[in-house]
N, C-alpha and C positions, 0 to 999 in steps of 0.2 A: 566864355565857356559856361555851359550849363550841365549839371550832374543831377540825375534823378535816382532816388532809391524808393523801393516798395516797402511799405510797412504793413504786413499782413495781420489779419485777425488771428489771435491765438485761442485755441480751444482746449480746455481740460477734458480729455476723454473720460477720465475719472479723477476724483479728488478725495483722498482720505485725510482727515484732519484730526490731529491730536489735541489734547488739552493745552491751555496756555502755560508757557514757561514762567519763571519768576519775572522775566522782563516783559511779559504780556504777549510775546510772539508765539505763534502756533507752528508746531512741526507739521509739514505737509508731505504727502506722497501722492504722486500722480503720473499720468502719461499725457503729454501735451503734443499737439500737432498744429499745423498752421493752414489757414484757408487760402484759396487763390483770390480772395477779395480783401481789400484793405485800403489804407490811405497811401498817398504819394507825397514825398517830400522832395522839393527841387532846390538846389543851390545854384544861384546865378552870380557868377563872379563880377558881373557888371551892374547888378541890381542895387537898390537902396538898402542900407544896413537894416537889420531887424527881421522879425518873423511876421509874415502875412498869412492869414488863414482864410481859405475859401472852402466851398463845398457845402453839401446839404446839412452838415452838422457843425459848421463853423461856430455857431453861436454857443455851443456847449464846451468849447475849448477854453480852459482857464488861462489867465494871464499872469505875468510876474513869476514869483517863486513857486506858484502852484503848477506852472506849465513845465512838463517833464522835458520837452525839447530844450527849453532855455536852461533848465537845471543841468541837463546832460552837457550842453555846450560849455556852461560855466565850469563844470567839473573837468571837462576835456582841456579847457584852456589852462586850468591850474596844473594839470598833470604834465602837459607838454610845454608849459610856460609860453603860451602863444596868446595873442590878442584875438578873441573871437567876436568882438563887438562889431567888426566891419562885415561879418558874413551876412549875406542876403538869402533868406530862406522863405519858401512858399509851401505851405501845407494845404493839400487838397484833402479835406476831412470827410471821408466816406463812411467811417465806422461810427455808430452811435456812442456817445460818451457814457462813462460809468455803467458799462454793459457786460462786464465780466469776460471780455475778449482781449484784454491787454492792449487796447488801442494806444493809450498814452505811452506805455513802455515801448511798444513797437515803433511809434514815432520817434522816441528818444534813441532807440537803436539805429534807426535810419539816419538820424542826425549825427550820431557818432561815426558811422561808416563814412558819411559824406565829409565830415570835418577831418577825419584822418586822411582821406584821399587828397584833400586840398592843402592841409597844414602840416601833416606828419605822416607821409606815405610809408615811411619805414618803421612806424610804430608797431611792435609785435601784437598779435592777437591777445596775448596774456595781459598786456598793459591796457588794451582797450576793454577787456573784460573787467579789469579792476575798476575802471571808470564806470562801467555799466552797473557794477554792484552798488555804487553810490546812489543810483536812481531808485533802487528798491528790489524786492525779491524777484520781480519779473524782468529786471534789467538784463541779467546774463542770458536768460532764455530768449529774449526778443532781440538781442544783438545779432545773433546768427540764427535765423529762424529754421530750426531743424527739429524733427521728431525726437523727443527725449523723455526719459524717466526723470522725474523731479523728486528730490528728497531734501532733507534739512529743512530750511524755511522756504523751500521752493527754488532755492538758488544753487543747489548741487545737482548737476546735470550729467546724465549718462545717455549718450546718443543711442537711438534705436533704429537702425537702418532696415529692419525687417517689416515695419508696418507698411501695408499696401495703401495706395490712395483709397480713401473712404468717401464715396458719394454721399453728400449731405445737404440738408437745408438748415440755414440759420435763421432764427426769428427772434426779434426783440420787440416787445410790446410798446416801446416808446416811453417807458417809465424807468428812470434810473434807480438802482438799489444802493442804499448806503452801506458800504462794505463794513465799516466799524459796527454798525447796528446788527448786521447779519452775524458777525462773529460773536457779539455779545449774546445774541439770542441762542446761538449754537452752544456757547458755554453754559448758559442757563439750563439748556436741555440735558447737558451731560455729554462730554466728548466721546465719540466712538473709537477713536484711536487711529494713529497714522501708520497702519499696517501696510506692508509692501507685499502684494500677492506675487506668486510665481508667474512668469510670463506664459502666454498661450503656447500650447503644443502645436497648434495649427495657425499659421500666419496668413491663411487666405482671408478674404473679406468676411466670409461667413464664419470662419473660425474666430476671427478677432471680435466680430460683433457678438457672437455667443459668449466669448470670454468677458467682454465688457459688461454684458448683462449681469454678471455675477459681482461686478464692482459697484461703486456708488459715488455720488457727489454728496458729501456730508452736509454741505451748506444749502442744499436745495430746499429741504423742509423749512428751516428757519427763514430763508429768503422768501419762500412762497407765503409764509405767514405774514411777513412784512409787506410784501408786494403781491396781492392776490392775482394780478394779471398774469403772473408766471403760471399759475395753475390753469388759467383760461387757455393760454397758448399750448400747454401740455395736452389738455383734453382735445384741442383741435388737431394737433399733430398726431395724436394717437388714433384719431377717428378717420383720418384720410391718408390715402397714398401708400398704404402698406409699409409704414415705417418699421424698420427692424429694431430700432432702439431710439428712445427719446430721453434726453437728459439736459439739465442745465449746465452751463459752463461757468466755472469760477464762482464768484459770489452773485452772479446774475446781473441783469435779468434775461440775458440771451440764452435761448434753448437751441439745441441742435437735434436733428433727427437723421438717422443713417438709413440709406436705401441700397437696394441691390445694384443699381446702376445710375449713372448720371442723368440719363433721360427721364427716369422716374422722379429724381430730385428736381429737375427743371420744370416738370409739369406741376408738381406740388407747389413750388415757389411761385410760379406764374398764377396759379389759382388763389394762393394766399394774398398776393398783391391785389387781385381783383376783389376778393371777399373782405379783406381787412386792409384797406389802404393806409390806415393809421399805424400799422405795424411795419417794421423793417424786415423784409423777407427776401433772402437770396439763396440760390443754389450754389454749391461749391464742391471742391474736392479737398479733403483734409489729408495733409501730407507734410513734407518739408517744403519750404519756399526759399530758394537761393536769392541772395541779394542781386537785384537786376540793375544796379547802378550803371549808368551809361553817360557818356559825354557827347555833346553834339553842338 
């Protein structure tokens, strides 16, 4: 038996960040959606135990305790009192590492869904979410990839079913951004605040894009200061293809540009791949992504 789960890229459509609490953590407010591009994780009941990583970004996947898939499985095993050491997993790594799109957390979410299917199919969603929280702030969001408002530390989720699919291009310049350094630079600048804006009055694509233009990603300025390639990508996206909005996701360095339709996004992404083959450029639709686990 083989089971496969999709681990989509997560995009922060906006991200308002508060100042650090006494424990050093930052309150976050945002609206997140998922792309139709991502990694794939396969569980093979007859394969050799362990995690095998392939794909164009395999070399950037950490090992041992730094690997979120392995950490997720370890936490799952403790929760359900099951031996996970015999599981055979293959990760096809298609998302660039350390790129602000929640790739590691999404991989971990896929691993938890697969582990439940095989080892504890009756485990309630609430219990699986408790395990996901052990992975980090993005754990609950990436367990069940759905459009949601995020508050708290990014781990308090309110589903938002009204968001329409948003045609987009995602671009990463191939340079990882150090998340900790980005937050430290943001703190040094002075936090703007984790304010929660009222939702759009108009949930059409044009209405949502117009509303998003009034929001921000508070981490983009400090990230671009640390990683100048972010500004280079932004200038290029703003100059081509009639992008309706250009913004960085998370702590970077991936940027996304929103377009009126998918065909426009396809053209821009294809041109970027020709002009800047050193960049990772894909067209996508930002929405919710249901788990597509399947057995065969």
